[in-house]
N, C-alpha and C positions, 0 to 999 in steps of 0.2 A: 519549317517548323511551325511557323505561326499558323499557317493554314491547318496544320494538324491540330493544334490546340484549339483553333476555333471549331473544328470538325468536333472534338471531343466535348466542348461545351454544349454543342448543339445537341448532343446525344444523351445529355445527362437525364432526360425525363423519359427515357425509353419506356414502353408500355407493351406487355404481351398478353393483357387479359382477354380471354374469350368469353367468360361468363359476365354478363352485365349486372352490376350492382350500381346503386346510385353514386355516381361521382360528384362530390361537393363543389369542385372546381368547374365541371361542366354546369351543374345546377345554377352556380352563380351567374355564369354566362347566359343561360336560357332565362333566368329571371329578368334580364334586360331586354327580352323581346318587347316591342312596343305595340299595344293594341291600336294606338292612334296612328302609327306609322302604317300598320296594316290596313286600317279603314281609309286613311288619306291616300294611299297608293291605289287601293281598289278603286276609289272615287276617280282619281287622275286617269287611270287606265280605262274606266268606263267612259270617261268624257272625250276620249280620243275617237269614239265611234266604231264602226264596223271595219275591222283590220284584215280585209281580204288582200290578197296578192295584187299588186299594181295600184293601191289605193294610198292616198295621201295619209290617211289615218295609221296605216301600218308604218309608213316611213316616220311619222311623227312619234309612234310608240318606239320604234328603234332608236331614234335620237334621244328620246327620254331615258331609256334604259342605259344607253352607252353614257350619257352625261352623269347619270347617278353614280355608275362605277367610277368614272373619273372624279367626281367630287368626293367619293369615299377614299381616294388616293390609290386606287388600282392603276398600274401604269400598262399592263399587258392585256390591252383590250382590242381584239382583232374582230373585223367584220369580214365573213366569207361569203362572197357574192355567189349566187347561182341563178339560173333562169329556169323558169317553167311557164308553158303556155304563153310565150312572149313577154313575161314579166320577170324582171329582175329584182331579187329580194336579197336579205343577208341572214346568215346565222351570226349570232353575237357570242364570241368566245372569250372568256375573261380567266386569266390563270394566276393562281396563287401558289407560289413555290414552296414545297415542303423542305424540311430542314435535314431529313435522313434520307428519303427516297424522292429526290427530286424529278426523277423521270418516270415515276409511277404516278398514276392519276386516279383520285376519286372524282368521277364526273357527276355533278348534280345538274339535272336538265329540266326545262320546262319550255312548251312552245308558247309563242306570243302572238302568233296569228289567230284570228276568229274567222267565223262564217255566219252570214245571215243576221248577225247581231253584235252587240259591243263584247260579248264573251266575258263578262266579268267574273263568272265562275270558271268557264272553260275558254281560256286558262288565265285569266287574269290572276286567280288565286295562286297558281304556279309560279306565274311571273313575279308576283309580289313576295311570295315565300323566298325565292332565290334572292331578291333584293335584300330582304331583311337578314337572311343568313350571311350574305356577303359583308353586310355591315357589321355584323357581330363577330365574324370570323377575320376580319381584315387584320388585326394585330394580335391574333392568337397563333402561336407556333404550333404547326402540325408536322407530323412525321411525314405524311404524304402529301404530294401536291393536290391541288384542287382546281378543276375546270368547271366554272359556272357557264352552262350553255343555254342560251335562249334559241330555240329552233324557230325557223319560219317554215311555212309550207306543211305544217302537220296536217291541217285540215284538208289539204289537197292529196293526201296520201302518204304521209310520212317523207315528204320530198326533202326537206332540210336535213333531217337526220340521215336519211340514206345518202345524201350527197356527203355528208361529213364523214360517214364511215367509208365510203368508197374513195373519197379524195384525201382524207387525213389519216384515219385510222389504220386502213390497210396499207397505203403506200409507206407510211412512216412507222409501221409495226408498233403503233402506240401501245405502251404498256399501261393497261387499264385495270386497276384494282377492282373497281365496281362502278356499275352505271346506277344512279339512284334518280329515278324519273318521276317527276310531280305533275299530275294532271287532274284537273277538276277536284278540288278538295274544299268546296264551299258549303256543301250540304243544301238543305231545303228549308227556307223560311217557314216557320209554323210547325215543323216536326222535331222530335227529340233527335238531335244530331249529338250523338256520344260514342259513336264508334267510326274508327278509320279502318280502311281495307289495306292490308299490306300485300303487295302482290309478288308472286314469285314465278319462275320460269317453269312451266310444265310442258313445254313443246319441244319439238325437234329443232336442232340436234340436242340430243339428251346428255351429252358429255359435260355440260355446265349446269344442269338441273340441281344436283346435289349441293354444288356450291351456292347457288341461288337460293335454295331452300334454307341454307345455314345463314346466309346474309339477311334474309326475310325474317327469320326467327330473331336475330339481332335487332333488326328495325323495330319489330313488334314489341320487343322488351324495352327498346328505348322510348317509343311511343308512349308506353305505359308509365315508364319512370319519370318522364319529363313533361308529361302533359296529363290533363285529367280524362283523357280518352280511352275507351276500350278498344281492343283490336280484334279484327278478323283476317286470317290469311286465305287469299284466294289466287286464281291464276293471272298472269299478266297477259294483255292482249291490246292490240289496236292503239298503240301510243308510240312514242319515239324511241323507247326501249328496244323495239322489235328489230330494227336493222343491226343493232349491237347484238342482241340475242342470236340472230342469224348467223353473226360472224363469230359465234363461240364465246363472247364476252359473258361475264357474270352480272346479272341484272336484278334490281328490285324496284319497287315503286309504291306510290300512295295513291289511293282513288277514295272518293267519298263513298260511305256505306249507303245513305240515302240519295239515290241518283236523281239529278235534277230532271225534271219533265220539260224544262224549257230551254235546254242547251241547244245551240244552233238555231236559235229563234231571236227575234228582237227583244225578247223578254228575258233574255239571260242578263240580269242586271242585279245591282246590289240589293234591291227591295225583295228579290226572290230567293236570296240565299241567306246563310247565317255567319255574318263576319266574326262572331265570337268563336264559332267553331273553326273557322279559318285560322284564327289566332292561335288556337290550342293546336291545330295541326303544325303550324310554324314551330311552336315551342318543342314539340316532340321530334319534328324533323331536324331541328338544330342539335338537339342531344344525340340523335342518330348520326348526324355529320361529324360531330365532335368524336364520337366513337369510331366511326369509319376511318376518318383521317388520322386518328391517334394524336389528338390534341394534348398539349400538356403546358404546365405553368413554368415558363421560363425564368421566372423570378426565383424559383427554388435554387439555392446555392449548392455548389459541388462540395461534397463532403471531404474534408481535409483529410489527406493520407494518413495522418497520425492517428486519426479516430476510426478508421475503417477496420472492421474486425475480419476482413478477407484477405487472404494472402493468395498470390499467383506466382508460382515458381517452377522451375527456374525461369529466369528473365533476364536476358534472352534465353530463348528456348529454340528447341530443334526438332525433336521427335514427338514430345508430349509437354503438356503443362499440368501441374496438379493445382486445384483449387482447395484451399483449406480454411475452414472457419474455426475462429477461435473457440466458440462455444458449438455444442450439438444444435443442428437445425431442428427447430419446432414446427416450422411450416415450409413447404417446398419453395425453392428459390428459382426464380427464371433467369436464364443465363444466355447471353449472346456474344459471340465474337464478330466483329465487324470491320471490314477493311476500309481504307482511306476513301473509297468511293461511295460508302454507305451501304455495301452489299453484306447481308448476312451470310457468314461462312459456316458458322457453327450455331445451333439453337437447341438448347436442351433444359429440362428441369432438374436441378440439384436437389437431392434428398439425403445425401451423406455428409458428414462432417468434412471429409476429404474425398475428392474424386480426381481421378486421372483422366485427361482428355487428350485424344491423339490430334496432333497438328502436323504430322509428316507430310500430309497431302497438300498442304498449303503453300502458296508461294512465300518466299523469304520476303517479309516486309514488316511495317508497322500495323498494328490493329489495335482495336479498342475492346476490351472486356466490360460488359454492361450487365450489371446485376440489379434485379428488382427484388427487395427484401421487404415485404409487407408494404409500409408507405415510403420507404426509402429507395432512391435509385442511386447505385454506386458505380463508379467507372475505375478502371484501371487501364494503363497503357501496357501492351504485351508486344515485345519484339521477337520476331522469329528470323533466326540466322542460321 
């Protein structure tokens, strides 16, 4: 029973919104993005030097990244070794567990290797973005689990991400909600950097393209809601989301609008990019991550049963339940019935004051009925016998 009660508490801030409007709770978190953190981390990344496979610079960067997550309090930090052309390197995989869907993952990824130069833009900007998101998401409750993944070997042909898909995603049948890829988002110094490109899947296999387009629209909306940037939607290509895309996963990503003319050279440094632009990208990406992971304010209290104007009966129930509201519904109510493993077994929008819902096909067990009514989230325990 205690486990069930804790599960109920974790569900109180259920969110089913598909249309993006400014969320003040998300906005308050985004307001804590630190421009000095972004600048300092870009400087540190640059100072490690050229991070090609087999170099001390790459190993030092790996150690810096893992130490940062550990200092933030993350405990699930895994190095995944792989070899390429005689060199062994590591993907860095950090997991934050969701409260409702612990086995379904939002993957936020960026590569940390570089080629021919320090790669402050390509892809220090993505690396630093992940670190700042991880800092601000650490103590935020999210319905979905998040994996922050720093891939190595991207510049050698997406080697690290391909290895991860072939050796983790496929054999574990990993349940991935979305892959959110960040690659080269620093803009060009001296240019007007006011637009970010949001990338969607337009390639084969086509089965995941519509879902990618929908998620990329959400991404673009969030970028404009939580940063001062405009957005442009384009196609995904040549980055670490491609192995996931080829495996049928839903992908989206960010890339700079003004493409650096010095990437993959010794001049890919802080002086040739726009750190203020990168800071705005971090803000928008954090808003999107909060949206994709369904973050919620766990400080909101459960509404006491005596004040709830929703009745669910009969309870215990057998073939059906009736959901009845004390007053006529003025706006639609989002409703979900969730089992003790966190799986949605019924999801619908209620528009009538009283509605009958069939439950005869469900297993006889305890469930949680979760309602979202405007800004309130209400819960009821439902027993089927």
